C-alpha positions as CSV (number, residue, x, y, z in Angstrom):
1,X,88.0,67.5,62.3
2,X,86.8,70.4,64.4
3,X,85.6,69.5,68.0
4,X,81.9,69.7,68.5
5,X,82.6,71.8,71.6
6,X,83.5,74.7,69.3
7,X,80.8,77.4,69.9
8,X,80.6,78.1,66.1
9,X,79.3,74.6,65.7
10,X,76.5,75.0,68.3
11,X,78.2,73.2,71.2
12,X,78.9,74.7,74.6
13,X,82.4,75.5,75.8
14,X,84.1,73.1,78.3
15,X,84.1,74.8,81.7
16,X,87.9,74.2,81.9
17,X,88.3,76.3,78.7
18,X,86.4,79.3,80.1
19,X,88.5,82.3,80.9
20,X,88.9,83.2,84.6
21,X,87.1,86.5,85.3
22,X,89.2,89.5,86.2
23,X,89.0,91.0,89.7
24,X,87.1,94.0,88.2
25,X,84.5,91.6,86.7
26,X,84.3,89.7,90.0
27,X,83.6,92.9,91.9
28,X,80.9,93.8,89.4
29,X,79.3,90.4,90.0
30,X,79.5,90.9,93.7
31,X,77.8,94.3,93.4
32,X,75.0,92.8,91.3
33,X,74.4,90.1,94.0
34,X,74.2,92.9,96.6
35,X,71.8,94.8,94.4
36,X,69.6,91.7,93.9
37,X,69.8,90.8,97.6
38,X,70.7,87.3,96.5
39,X,72.5,85.9,99.5
40,X,73.5,82.6,97.8
41,X,74.9,84.4,94.8
42,X,76.6,86.8,97.1
43,X,78.5,84.1,99.0
44,X,79.9,82.6,95.8
45,X,80.8,86.1,94.5
46,X,82.5,87.0,97.7
47,X,84.6,83.9,97.7
48,X,85.6,84.6,94.1
49,X,86.6,88.2,94.9
50,X,88.7,86.9,97.9
51,X,90.4,84.4,95.8
52,X,91.3,86.9,93.1
53,X,92.3,89.7,95.5
54,X,95.0,87.5,97.1
55,X,97.3,87.5,94.1
56,X,96.2,90.8,92.7
57,X,98.7,93.6,92.3
58,X,98.7,97.0,94.0
59,X,97.1,98.8,91.1
60,X,94.1,96.4,90.8
61,X,93.6,96.3,94.6
62,X,93.7,100.1,94.9
63,X,91.1,100.4,92.1
64,X,88.6,98.1,93.7
65,X,89.0,99.1,97.3
66,X,86.5,102.0,97.3
67,X,84.0,100.0,95.2
68,X,84.0,97.2,97.7
69,X,83.6,99.7,100.6
70,X,80.4,101.1,99.1
71,X,78.9,97.6,99.2
72,X,79.4,97.2,102.9
73,X,76.1,98.8,104.1
74,X,73.9,96.4,102.0
75,X,76.0,93.3,102.4
76,X,74.5,90.4,104.5
77,X,75.4,90.9,108.2
78,X,77.7,88.0,108.9
79,X,79.9,88.1,105.7
80,X,80.0,91.9,105.9
81,X,83.0,91.8,108.2
82,X,84.9,89.5,105.7
83,X,84.2,92.1,103.0
84,X,85.5,94.8,105.4
85,X,88.7,92.8,105.8
86,X,89.1,92.8,102.0
87,X,88.6,96.6,102.0
88,X,91.3,96.8,104.6
89,X,93.7,94.7,102.5
90,X,93.1,97.0,99.5
91,X,93.9,100.0,101.6
92,X,97.2,98.4,102.7
93,X,98.0,98.0,99.0
94,X,97.3,101.6,98.1
95,X,93.5,102.1,97.9
96,X,92.3,105.6,99.0
97,X,91.9,105.2,102.8
98,X,89.6,108.1,103.1
99,X,87.3,106.8,100.4
100,X,87.2,103.4,102.2
101,X,87.0,104.5,105.8
102,X,83.5,105.7,106.5
103,X,81.7,102.4,105.9
104,X,84.5,100.4,107.7
105,X,84.3,102.6,110.8
106,X,80.5,102.5,110.7
107,X,80.7,98.7,110.8
108,X,83.1,98.9,113.8
109,X,80.7,101.1,115.6
110,X,77.9,98.7,115.1
111,X,80.0,95.7,116.1
112,X,81.2,97.4,119.3
113,X,77.8,98.3,120.4
114,X,76.3,94.9,119.5
115,X,79.1,93.0,121.2
116,X,78.6,94.9,124.4
117,X,74.9,94.1,124.2
118,X,75.8,90.4,124.1
119,X,78.1,90.8,127.1
120,X,75.4,92.5,129.1
121,X,72.7,90.0,128.1
122,X,75.0,87.1,128.9
123,X,75.5,88.4,132.4
124,X,71.7,88.6,132.8
125,X,71.5,84.9,131.9
126,X,73.7,83.6,134.8
127,X,77.0,84.8,133.3
128,X,79.8,82.3,133.0
129,X,82.4,82.2,130.3
130,X,81.5,84.2,127.2
131,X,81.2,82.3,123.9
132,X,84.4,81.6,121.9
133,X,83.8,82.7,118.3
134,X,86.4,80.1,117.1
135,X,84.8,77.2,118.9
136,X,81.2,77.8,119.9
137,X,78.0,77.8,117.9
138,X,76.4,81.2,117.3
139,X,73.0,79.6,117.2
140,X,73.4,78.3,120.7
141,X,74.4,81.8,121.9
142,X,71.4,83.3,120.2
143,X,69.1,80.8,121.9
144,X,70.5,81.7,125.3
145,X,70.2,85.5,125.0
146,X,67.0,85.8,123.0
147,X,64.0,86.7,125.2
148,X,60.8,88.4,124.0
149,X,60.6,90.4,127.2
150,X,64.2,91.5,127.3
151,X,65.9,91.1,123.9
152,X,63.9,90.4,120.8
153,X,65.1,88.2,118.0
154,X,66.4,91.1,115.8
155,X,68.5,92.6,118.7
156,X,69.7,89.2,119.8
157,X,70.9,88.4,116.2
158,X,72.6,91.8,116.1
159,X,74.4,91.0,119.4
160,X,75.6,87.6,118.2
161,X,76.9,88.9,114.9
162,X,78.7,91.8,116.6
163,X,80.4,89.4,119.1
164,X,81.4,86.9,116.4
165,X,82.8,89.5,114.0
166,X,84.3,92.3,116.1
167,X,87.8,91.0,115.7
168,X,87.5,91.3,111.9
169,X,86.1,94.8,112.2
170,X,89.1,95.7,114.5
171,X,91.6,94.6,111.8
172,X,89.8,96.4,109.0
173,X,89.6,99.5,111.0
174,X,93.2,99.4,112.0
175,X,94.1,99.3,108.3
176,X,92.2,102.5,107.6
177,X,93.2,104.3,110.9
178,X,96.8,103.8,110.0
179,X,96.6,106.8,107.7
180,X,96.7,110.4,109.0
181,X,94.1,111.6,106.6
182,X,91.5,109.1,108.1
183,X,92.5,110.0,111.6
184,X,92.1,113.7,111.0
185,X,88.7,113.2,109.2
186,X,87.3,110.8,111.8
187,X,88.4,113.1,114.6
188,X,86.9,116.2,113.0
189,X,83.6,114.5,112.3
190,X,83.2,113.1,115.9
191,X,83.5,109.5,114.7
192,X,86.6,108.8,116.8
193,X,85.1,110.2,119.9
194,X,82.1,107.9,119.6
195,X,84.3,104.8,118.9
196,X,86.6,105.6,121.8
197,X,83.6,106.0,124.1
198,X,82.2,102.6,122.9
199,X,85.6,101.0,123.4
200,X,85.9,102.4,126.9
201,X,82.5,101.0,127.8
202,X,83.2,97.6,126.2
203,X,83.7,94.9,128.9
204,X,83.9,91.7,126.8
205,X,87.5,91.0,127.7
206,X,88.1,88.7,124.8
207,X,88.7,91.6,122.4
208,X,91.7,93.7,123.3
209,X,91.0,97.2,121.9
210,X,94.0,99.0,123.3
211,X,96.0,99.1,120.1
212,X,93.1,100.3,118.0
213,X,92.2,103.0,120.6
214,X,95.7,104.3,120.7
215,X,95.9,104.4,116.9
216,X,92.5,106.2,116.7
217,X,93.6,108.8,119.2
218,X,97.0,109.4,117.5
219,X,97.5,113.1,116.8
220,X,98.7,114.5,113.5
221,X,100.0,118.0,112.6
222,X,99.0,119.0,116.2
223,X,100.6,122.0,117.9
224,X,101.9,121.5,121.4
225,X,102.9,124.2,123.9
226,X,105.5,123.1,126.4
227,X,106.4,125.1,129.5
228,X,109.4,124.1,131.5
229,X,108.8,125.2,135.1
230,X,112.4,125.0,136.5
231,X,113.9,127.3,133.8
232,X,110.8,129.4,133.2
233,X,111.0,128.8,129.4
234,X,108.4,127.8,126.8
235,X,108.4,126.1,123.4
236,X,105.9,125.7,120.6
237,X,106.3,122.3,119.0
238,X,104.3,120.2,116.5
239,X,103.4,116.5,116.8
240,X,102.9,114.1,114.1
241,X,101.9,110.4,114.5
242,X,102.5,110.2,118.2
243,X,100.5,107.4,119.7
244,X,101.8,107.2,123.2
245,X,103.3,109.4,125.9
246,X,106.4,107.2,126.3
247,X,107.2,108.1,122.7
248,X,106.4,111.8,123.3
249,X,108.5,111.9,126.5
250,X,111.6,110.6,124.6
251,X,111.2,113.0,121.7
252,X,110.7,115.9,124.1
253,X,114.0,115.1,125.7
254,X,115.7,114.7,122.3
255,X,114.3,118.0,120.9
256,X,114.7,120.2,124.1
257,X,117.7,118.7,125.9
258,X,119.4,117.5,122.7
259,X,118.8,120.8,121.1
260,X,120.5,122.6,124.0
261,X,117.4,124.4,125.3
262,X,117.1,122.5,128.6
263,X,119.7,120.9,130.9
264,X,119.9,117.1,131.2
265,X,121.0,114.0,129.4
266,X,120.1,113.6,125.7
267,X,118.5,110.2,124.9
268,X,120.5,107.6,123.0
269,X,120.1,108.2,119.3
270,X,119.0,104.6,118.7
271,X,116.2,105.1,121.3
272,X,115.1,108.2,119.5
273,X,115.2,106.5,116.1
274,X,112.8,103.8,117.4
275,X,110.3,106.6,118.4
276,X,110.4,108.1,115.0
277,X,110.7,105.6,112.1
278,X,113.0,102.7,112.9
279,X,111.7,99.2,113.5
280,X,113.1,97.1,116.5
281,X,115.8,94.6,115.4
282,X,115.3,92.3,118.4
283,X,117.5,94.1,120.8
284,X,115.9,95.5,123.9
285,X,116.8,99.2,124.3
286,X,115.9,101.2,127.4
287,X,114.6,104.8,127.5
288,X,115.0,106.9,130.6
289,X,112.7,109.6,131.9
290,X,113.8,113.3,131.9
291,X,110.7,115.1,133.2
292,X,107.4,114.8,135.0
293,X,104.6,115.6,132.5
294,X,102.0,117.8,134.1
295,X,98.7,119.4,132.9
296,X,98.2,123.1,133.5
297,X,95.7,122.2,136.3
298,X,98.4,120.3,138.2
299,X,97.3,116.8,137.3
300,X,99.9,114.3,136.0
301,X,100.0,113.2,132.4
302,X,100.9,109.6,132.5
303,X,103.4,108.0,130.2
304,X,101.0,105.1,129.7
305,X,98.5,107.4,128.1
306,X,98.4,109.2,124.8
307,X,99.2,112.8,123.7
308,X,95.4,113.2,123.3
309,X,95.3,113.3,127.2
310,X,97.1,116.7,127.2
311,X,94.4,119.4,127.6
312,X,93.7,122.2,125.2
313,X,94.2,125.6,126.8
314,X,93.4,128.7,124.8
315,X,93.3,126.7,121.6
316,X,96.5,124.7,122.0
317,X,97.5,121.5,123.9
318,X,99.6,122.7,126.8
319,X,102.1,120.6,128.8
320,X,104.2,121.6,131.8
321,X,107.5,120.0,132.5
322,X,108.6,119.5,136.2
323,X,111.5,117.6,137.6
324,X,111.0,113.8,138.0
325,X,109.8,112.8,141.5
326,X,111.4,109.4,140.9
327,X,113.5,107.7,138.2
328,X,111.6,106.2,135.3
329,X,112.7,103.8,132.5
330,X,110.9,101.8,129.8
331,X,111.4,99.8,126.7
332,X,112.2,102.1,123.9
333,X,110.0,102.4,120.8
334,X,106.5,103.5,119.8
335,X,103.3,101.7,120.6
336,X,102.0,101.7,117.1
337,X,104.9,100.5,114.9
338,X,103.0,101.0,111.6
339,X,102.9,104.8,112.2
340,X,106.1,106.9,112.1
341,X,106.3,109.6,114.7
342,X,107.8,113.1,114.7
343,X,108.1,116.1,117.0
344,X,109.5,119.4,115.7
345,X,110.3,122.7,117.4
346,X,108.7,125.6,115.7
347,X,109.7,128.5,118.0
348,X,111.0,129.4,121.4
349,X,108.6,131.6,123.4
350,X,109.8,134.9,124.6
351,X,110.5,135.2,128.4
352,X,107.4,137.3,128.8
353,X,105.2,134.8,126.9
354,X,106.5,131.8,128.9
355,X,106.2,133.7,132.2
356,X,102.6,134.6,131.5
357,X,101.7,131.1,130.6
358,X,103.4,129.6,133.6
359,X,101.7,132.1,135.9
360,X,98.4,130.4,135.0
361,X,99.7,126.9,135.6
362,X,98.9,125.2,138.9
363,X,101.7,123.5,140.9
364,X,101.9,119.8,140.2
365,X,99.9,117.5,142.5
366,X,101.8,115.6,145.1
367,X,102.9,112.1,144.5
368,X,100.2,110.8,146.9
369,X,97.4,112.8,145.3
370,X,98.5,111.9,141.8
371,X,98.0,108.2,142.5
372,X,94.5,108.5,144.0
């Protein structure tokens, strides 16, 4: 006897017999929910996509990443950050980072500005500890900061959403900024400058933006002119994936001292490897300073900064090396482990070229002035 659940006999299929939708079909349903502005349907569709994305392979994830990114602008505000996290996960599995980046970085920009708005309004309402997104109720925060005369309902909601979701936008943005093509595009378009400025203004404290800012400011395929004042020599190098000046300092010593161009002690090869591609194995290795890094105007370039701090002079970032005023040491490695670094010597300047460049460089500021 044939079961009366067989569709050919007019019955309906048991839900347990229905085939699980594919990730591609789930994304299509999510897009339809966005198009229909159906928030309830969207929530169910987003949960399904998240559940299917977890076990999906690299090929499937790579295929749906850009499609998910295009949905971000029209997605309901609170779950938008969760969708951005899914986009970031797809990028980490091989989705085109450039195709995914614009809407993710736009969401970060909105969240940064909105979160700062909440911080400022919070201080206007007697201050105190800022809300904890993991513990506190966003509706209570909204009730506290909303005021028809100062912050209307729309802007208050925007501020709360930004504060509650900024950490998710950080993670999604870190995923796309980990790729040189995104960093290059975002820098050229001015997006990175805007994001770094917003991050510098941000005073919420709860969200540590240092890693993301260092990553966003990382330079790729960037020429660097280095002038060594004690020897009167000059070198044209090229930087790739350098996210901090501790890393740059070590690689300068490896290329210039290790290459026999400058006197001094070559860094330990293991220390150099950590600045390029190697991952720490639990041991604490120490790097030692070789130079004082100075801008052509005499100001110091601090190891705690990034190569982006080095000024552009006549179209190329220019750095002067002076003797160290005091001994320096630090933990070896690179600040952004996910990005390999490289520094290559392209050519040695002629004595005339180096002399002309050095003639235009100011003497380094004194120790006392540098710390003011």
